[in-house]
C-alpha positions as CSV (number, residue, x, y, z in Angstrom):
1,X,-63.4,230.5,51.2
2,X,-65.5,233.2,49.6
3,X,-62.7,234.0,47.2
4,X,-62.5,230.4,46.2
5,X,-66.2,230.4,45.5
6,X,-65.8,233.4,43.2
7,X,-63.1,231.7,41.2
8,X,-65.2,228.5,40.9
9,X,-68.1,230.5,39.5
10,X,-66.4,232.6,36.9
11,X,-68.7,232.6,33.9
12,X,-68.3,230.2,30.9
13,X,-69.8,230.2,27.5
14,X,-73.6,229.7,27.1
15,X,-76.1,229.8,24.3
16,X,-78.4,232.8,24.3
17,X,-82.1,232.4,24.4
18,X,-82.6,235.8,22.6
19,X,-81.0,236.5,19.3
20,X,-80.9,240.3,19.6
21,X,-81.1,243.1,22.2
22,X,-84.5,243.9,21.0
23,X,-85.7,240.3,21.4
24,X,-84.2,240.3,24.9
25,X,-86.7,243.0,25.9
26,X,-89.6,241.8,23.9
27,X,-89.4,238.3,25.3
28,X,-88.8,239.5,28.8
29,X,-91.2,239.0,31.7
30,X,-93.2,241.3,34.0
31,X,-94.7,239.9,37.2
32,X,-95.5,241.1,40.7
33,X,-98.0,241.0,43.6
34,X,-100.5,243.1,45.4
35,X,-100.8,242.7,49.2
36,X,-103.2,244.0,51.8
37,X,-101.9,243.4,55.3
38,X,-103.4,244.0,58.7
39,X,-101.4,243.4,61.9
40,X,-103.0,243.3,65.3
41,X,-100.9,243.1,68.4
42,X,-102.7,242.8,71.7
43,X,-100.2,243.0,74.6
44,X,-101.1,242.0,78.2
45,X,-102.3,245.0,80.2
46,X,-102.6,247.4,77.3
47,X,-104.8,248.3,74.4
48,X,-104.5,246.4,71.1
49,X,-102.5,248.0,68.3
50,X,-103.7,247.8,64.7
51,X,-101.5,248.5,61.7
52,X,-102.8,248.3,58.1
53,X,-100.9,248.8,54.9
54,X,-101.5,248.2,51.2
55,X,-98.6,247.5,48.9
56,X,-96.8,245.1,46.7
57,X,-94.1,244.7,44.0
58,X,-93.6,245.0,40.3
59,X,-90.8,243.0,38.7
60,X,-89.4,243.2,35.2
61,X,-86.7,240.9,33.7
62,X,-85.2,240.6,30.3
63,X,-84.7,237.3,28.5
64,X,-81.0,236.3,28.4
65,X,-79.0,237.6,25.4
66,X,-75.6,235.9,25.0
67,X,-76.1,234.8,28.6
68,X,-76.7,238.3,29.9
69,X,-79.9,239.4,31.5
70,X,-81.2,242.2,33.8
71,X,-84.0,242.6,36.3
72,X,-85.5,245.2,38.6
73,X,-88.2,245.2,41.3
74,X,-90.1,248.2,42.6
75,X,-91.7,247.8,46.1
76,X,-94.3,250.0,47.8
77,X,-96.2,250.2,51.1
78,X,-98.8,252.7,52.1
79,X,-101.0,253.0,55.2
80,X,-103.7,255.0,53.3
81,X,-104.0,257.3,56.3
82,X,-105.3,254.5,58.5
83,X,-102.3,254.1,60.8
84,X,-101.9,255.6,64.3
85,X,-100.1,258.9,64.5
86,X,-98.0,257.5,67.4
87,X,-95.2,255.5,65.7
88,X,-94.9,253.4,68.9
89,X,-98.3,251.9,68.2
90,X,-97.5,250.8,64.7
91,X,-95.8,247.7,63.3
92,X,-92.7,249.2,61.7
93,X,-92.6,246.4,59.1
94,X,-95.8,247.9,57.5
95,X,-94.5,251.4,56.7
96,X,-96.9,254.2,56.1
97,X,-95.3,255.6,52.9
98,X,-92.3,253.8,51.4
99,X,-91.5,253.5,47.7
100,X,-88.2,251.8,46.8
101,X,-86.3,250.2,43.9
102,X,-85.3,247.2,46.0
103,X,-83.8,245.2,43.2
104,X,-81.8,246.3,40.1
105,X,-79.3,243.7,38.9
106,X,-77.4,242.3,35.9
107,X,-76.6,238.7,35.5
108,X,-74.5,236.4,33.4
109,X,-75.4,232.7,33.3
110,X,-73.8,229.9,31.3
111,X,-72.1,226.5,31.5
112,X,-73.5,225.8,35.0
113,X,-72.3,229.2,36.4
114,X,-74.2,232.3,37.4
115,X,-72.9,235.8,38.3
116,X,-75.3,238.4,39.5
117,X,-74.5,241.9,40.8
118,X,-76.5,245.0,41.9
119,X,-79.5,245.3,44.2
120,X,-80.8,241.8,44.8
121,X,-82.3,239.2,47.2
122,X,-79.9,236.9,48.9
123,X,-81.2,233.6,50.4
124,X,-78.8,231.8,52.7
125,X,-79.1,230.5,56.3
126,X,-77.5,233.8,57.4
127,X,-79.3,236.3,55.2
128,X,-82.7,235.9,53.5
129,X,-85.5,238.2,52.3
130,X,-87.6,237.7,55.5
131,X,-90.6,238.4,53.1
132,X,-93.4,238.0,55.7
133,X,-94.9,241.5,55.3
134,X,-95.0,243.8,52.2
135,X,-91.4,244.6,51.4
136,X,-88.5,242.1,51.8
137,X,-84.9,242.6,52.8
138,X,-82.6,243.2,49.8
139,X,-78.9,243.9,49.4
140,X,-76.4,245.7,47.2
141,X,-74.3,242.6,46.6
142,X,-72.3,240.3,44.3
143,X,-73.5,236.7,44.1
144,X,-72.0,233.8,42.3
145,X,-73.1,230.2,41.9
146,X,-71.8,227.0,40.3
147,X,-73.9,223.9,39.5
148,X,-71.5,222.2,37.1
149,X,-71.3,219.1,39.2
150,X,-74.5,217.0,39.4
151,X,-76.1,217.3,42.8
152,X,-73.7,220.0,44.1
153,X,-74.3,223.7,44.3
154,X,-71.6,226.1,45.3
155,X,-72.3,229.8,46.1
156,X,-70.6,232.9,47.3
157,X,-71.9,236.3,48.2
158,X,-70.4,239.7,49.1
159,X,-72.9,241.9,50.8
160,X,-72.0,245.6,50.7
161,X,-75.2,247.4,51.8
162,X,-78.6,246.4,53.1
163,X,-82.2,247.7,52.8
164,X,-84.2,246.5,55.8
165,X,-87.9,245.7,55.4
166,X,-89.4,249.1,56.3
167,X,-86.6,251.3,54.9
168,X,-86.5,253.2,51.6
169,X,-82.7,253.4,51.5
170,X,-79.7,251.1,51.7
171,X,-77.1,251.4,54.4
172,X,-73.7,249.9,55.1
173,X,-73.8,246.3,56.2
174,X,-71.2,246.6,59.0
175,X,-72.9,249.8,60.4
176,X,-76.3,248.1,60.3
177,X,-75.0,245.2,62.4
178,X,-73.4,247.5,64.9
179,X,-76.6,249.6,65.2
180,X,-78.7,246.5,65.7
181,X,-76.5,245.4,68.6
182,X,-76.4,248.8,70.2
183,X,-72.6,249.3,69.5
184,X,-71.6,253.0,69.2
185,X,-68.9,252.8,66.6
186,X,-68.4,253.1,62.8
187,X,-67.9,250.4,60.2
188,X,-67.7,250.4,56.4
189,X,-67.0,246.6,56.2
190,X,-69.1,244.3,54.1
191,X,-70.0,240.7,54.8
192,X,-68.8,237.5,53.0
193,X,-71.0,234.4,52.8
194,X,-70.0,231.1,51.1
195,X,-71.9,227.8,51.0
196,X,-72.3,224.4,49.5
197,X,-75.3,222.2,49.1
198,X,-74.9,218.5,48.1
199,X,-77.6,216.1,47.4
200,X,-76.4,213.0,45.5
201,X,-79.6,211.1,46.3
202,X,-82.2,211.4,49.0
203,X,-79.7,212.6,51.7
204,X,-78.8,216.3,51.6
205,X,-75.8,218.1,53.1
206,X,-75.2,221.8,53.6
207,X,-72.2,223.8,54.9
208,X,-72.0,227.6,55.2
209,X,-69.7,230.3,56.5
210,X,-70.2,234.1,57.0
211,X,-67.5,236.5,57.9
212,X,-68.3,240.0,59.2
213,X,-64.9,241.7,59.7
214,X,-64.3,243.2,63.1
215,X,-67.5,241.6,64.4
216,X,-67.7,237.8,64.1
217,X,-67.6,234.7,61.9
218,X,-70.4,232.2,61.8
219,X,-70.4,228.6,60.6
220,X,-73.4,226.3,59.9
221,X,-73.8,222.7,58.9
222,X,-76.9,220.6,58.3
223,X,-77.9,217.1,57.2
224,X,-81.3,215.9,56.2
225,X,-82.0,212.2,55.6
226,X,-84.9,209.8,55.3
227,X,-84.9,207.2,58.0
228,X,-87.5,204.6,57.3
229,X,-91.0,203.9,55.9
230,X,-93.3,202.0,58.3
231,X,-96.9,201.2,57.7
232,X,-97.3,204.2,55.4
233,X,-95.4,206.6,57.7
234,X,-92.2,208.2,56.4
235,X,-89.7,209.1,59.0
236,X,-87.1,211.9,58.3
237,X,-84.3,213.3,60.4
238,X,-82.6,216.7,60.3
239,X,-79.4,217.5,62.2
240,X,-77.8,221.0,62.4
241,X,-74.8,222.5,64.1
242,X,-73.8,226.2,64.5
243,X,-70.7,227.9,65.8
244,X,-69.8,231.6,66.1
245,X,-66.6,233.3,67.1
246,X,-65.6,237.0,67.4
247,X,-63.3,238.4,64.7
248,X,-60.8,241.3,64.4
249,X,-61.6,244.1,66.9
250,X,-64.7,242.2,68.1
251,X,-66.8,245.4,68.1
252,X,-70.0,243.5,69.0
253,X,-68.6,241.9,72.2
254,X,-67.0,238.5,72.6
255,X,-68.8,235.9,70.6
256,X,-68.7,232.2,71.5
257,X,-71.9,230.5,70.2
258,X,-71.9,226.7,70.2
259,X,-75.2,225.1,69.3
260,X,-77.0,222.3,67.6
261,X,-80.4,220.9,66.8
262,X,-82.5,217.9,65.9
263,X,-85.7,217.5,64.0
264,X,-87.7,214.3,63.5
265,X,-90.6,214.4,61.2
266,X,-93.3,211.8,60.5
267,X,-95.3,212.1,57.2
268,X,-98.3,210.3,55.8
269,X,-100.0,211.4,52.6
270,X,-100.7,215.2,53.2
271,X,-100.0,215.2,56.9
272,X,-96.6,216.0,58.6
273,X,-95.8,215.9,62.3
274,X,-92.5,217.4,63.4
275,X,-90.6,217.4,66.7
276,X,-87.6,219.8,67.0
277,X,-85.0,220.8,69.6
278,X,-82.2,223.4,69.6
279,X,-79.6,224.2,72.2
280,X,-76.8,226.8,72.7
281,X,-74.3,226.0,75.4
282,X,-73.5,228.6,78.0
283,X,-70.5,230.9,78.1
284,X,-71.1,233.4,80.8
285,X,-68.5,235.8,79.5
286,X,-69.8,235.9,75.9
287,X,-72.5,237.8,74.1
288,X,-75.9,236.6,75.4
289,X,-74.0,234.1,77.6
290,X,-73.3,232.1,74.4
291,X,-76.1,233.3,72.1
292,X,-76.1,233.1,68.3
293,X,-75.8,236.6,66.7
294,X,-77.9,236.8,63.5
295,X,-77.9,240.5,62.4
296,X,-79.8,240.0,59.2
297,X,-82.5,237.7,60.5
298,X,-85.9,238.2,62.3
299,X,-86.9,234.8,63.5
300,X,-86.2,233.7,59.9
301,X,-82.8,232.0,60.4
302,X,-82.1,228.3,60.1
303,X,-83.0,227.1,63.6
304,X,-85.6,224.2,63.7
305,X,-87.4,225.8,66.6
306,X,-88.1,229.3,65.2
307,X,-91.7,230.5,65.5
308,X,-93.6,233.4,64.0
309,X,-92.1,235.9,66.6
310,X,-89.9,233.9,69.0
311,X,-86.4,232.5,68.5
312,X,-83.1,231.7,70.2
313,X,-81.3,233.9,67.7
314,X,-80.0,237.3,68.9
315,X,-81.3,236.3,72.4
316,X,-79.5,234.1,74.9
317,X,-78.0,230.7,75.3
318,X,-80.4,228.0,76.4
319,X,-82.7,225.5,74.6
320,X,-86.0,225.4,72.8
321,X,-88.5,222.7,71.9
322,X,-91.1,222.7,69.2
323,X,-93.9,220.5,67.9
324,X,-95.8,221.2,64.7
325,X,-98.5,219.6,62.7
326,X,-99.0,220.5,59.0
327,X,-102.0,219.4,56.9
328,X,-102.7,220.0,53.3
329,X,-106.5,219.6,52.9
330,X,-106.5,220.1,49.1
331,X,-104.2,221.7,46.5
332,X,-105.7,225.1,47.5
333,X,-106.2,224.7,51.3
334,X,-103.5,224.1,53.9
335,X,-102.9,224.7,57.6
336,X,-100.3,224.3,60.4
337,X,-100.4,224.5,64.1
338,X,-97.3,224.6,66.4
339,X,-96.2,225.1,69.9
340,X,-92.7,226.0,71.0
341,X,-91.0,226.6,74.4
342,X,-87.9,228.8,74.8
343,X,-85.8,228.4,78.0
344,X,-83.1,231.1,78.1
345,X,-80.2,231.4,80.5
346,X,-80.3,234.8,82.3
347,X,-83.3,236.0,80.3
348,X,-87.1,235.6,80.3
349,X,-88.5,232.2,79.2
350,X,-91.3,232.3,76.7
351,X,-93.6,230.0,74.7
352,X,-95.5,230.5,71.5
353,X,-98.5,228.7,70.0
354,X,-99.0,229.5,66.3
355,X,-101.8,228.9,63.7
356,X,-101.1,229.4,60.0
357,X,-103.9,228.9,57.5
358,X,-103.6,229.5,53.7
359,X,-106.2,229.3,50.9
360,X,-105.6,229.9,47.2
361,X,-108.6,230.8,45.1
362,X,-109.3,229.3,41.7
363,X,-111.2,229.9,38.6
364,X,-111.6,233.6,37.8
365,X,-109.8,234.4,41.0
366,X,-106.7,232.4,40.2
367,X,-103.6,234.1,41.7
368,X,-105.6,235.4,44.7
369,X,-104.8,233.9,48.1
370,X,-105.7,234.5,51.8
371,X,-103.4,233.8,54.7
372,X,-104.1,234.1,58.4
373,X,-101.4,233.8,61.0
374,X,-102.1,233.9,64.7
375,X,-99.4,233.8,67.5
376,X,-100.2,233.5,71.2
377,X,-97.0,234.3,73.2
378,X,-96.7,233.4,76.8
379,X,-94.0,234.4,79.2
380,X,-92.9,234.2,82.9
381,X,-93.0,238.0,82.8
382,X,-96.5,239.4,82.5
383,X,-95.6,242.4,80.3
384,X,-93.9,240.1,77.7
385,X,-97.2,238.3,76.9
386,X,-99.2,239.2,73.8
387,X,-101.3,237.9,71.0
388,X,-100.4,238.8,67.3
389,X,-102.9,238.3,64.4
390,X,-101.7,238.7,60.8
391,X,-104.3,238.4,58.1
392,X,-103.0,239.0,54.5
393,X,-104.7,239.1,51.2
394,X,-102.4,238.7,48.2
395,X,-102.8,238.7,44.4
396,X,-99.9,237.4,42.3
397,X,-99.6,238.1,38.6
């Protein structure tokens, strides 16, 4: 399937926006962000842990010349000497001293096709930047996309190496997955991802597949559709299905993940109420008794019921429920509250209540924003209970 996507996205002819190499650089763009992040984790029965880091990114990109462009992004994170000496008391996603060229790519775009290769971000249901801290996940990869048909986007990705959020180096994709699942073995295999999004009108369809040789293959489908408008209320429905099966030597154990989910949302003006449910059916002889393996995700995958820290991904079979209320108070001020319950087979049940507030400054402070996230995690097991607070100040330029 991925090979078919590559053929479909072979580049065609396109008009250049720059008329010379010199103009490609002179009309390029420079952008970035500065972030100050403080993470507080207060676990039941122990002292609160604080982790602070200052960092951000600097991105440079040329204008396209004959359809060809290039870009690069440098990321940095530094604790400024304010972090605990004991690494066990730090949040590893806020590294004390990391500087990395996370992105460095070349691209050809024309006639509804795009081909990008190098170090880059990849955003799919199975792999995404997980950009909740200072430095996102990036990959050494080849990505292709085709939008020649109105309403249809086809894409394919080959992931060779990965740089996790706190790391300053890239490592082999297959080895990263094995290490995450505690498998003592060696792998130099990459991952293939192919997908299609189709939205001819208001209804949207998605279908995705990921192959990780000698580990597993994952499939994902989703449909989102408006249902009705009633007395100023807009009703929308989301339906998703997921399936995972082991592949090749099945180095990460037997995989048999079979799951689905529903999400019903009600919207009126700037207010949205959403009710969500996910379930994975049990197979006592499979990984996590039927759990969904997501090696490149940290509660950032496609499940409707994911919270700030809790998810059914990489966990255990079972089901989860979530209710959320989102309110936009003004173009600059918004907030969301949510509550989710996770019932896992053969593992600890948990729940999470989240608060997420964002404010974007204006006037002379345009580009500056403040975000506060608070998660209260409950559990049937006392030592699994904790509170996490994540204030973040960001300036985007």
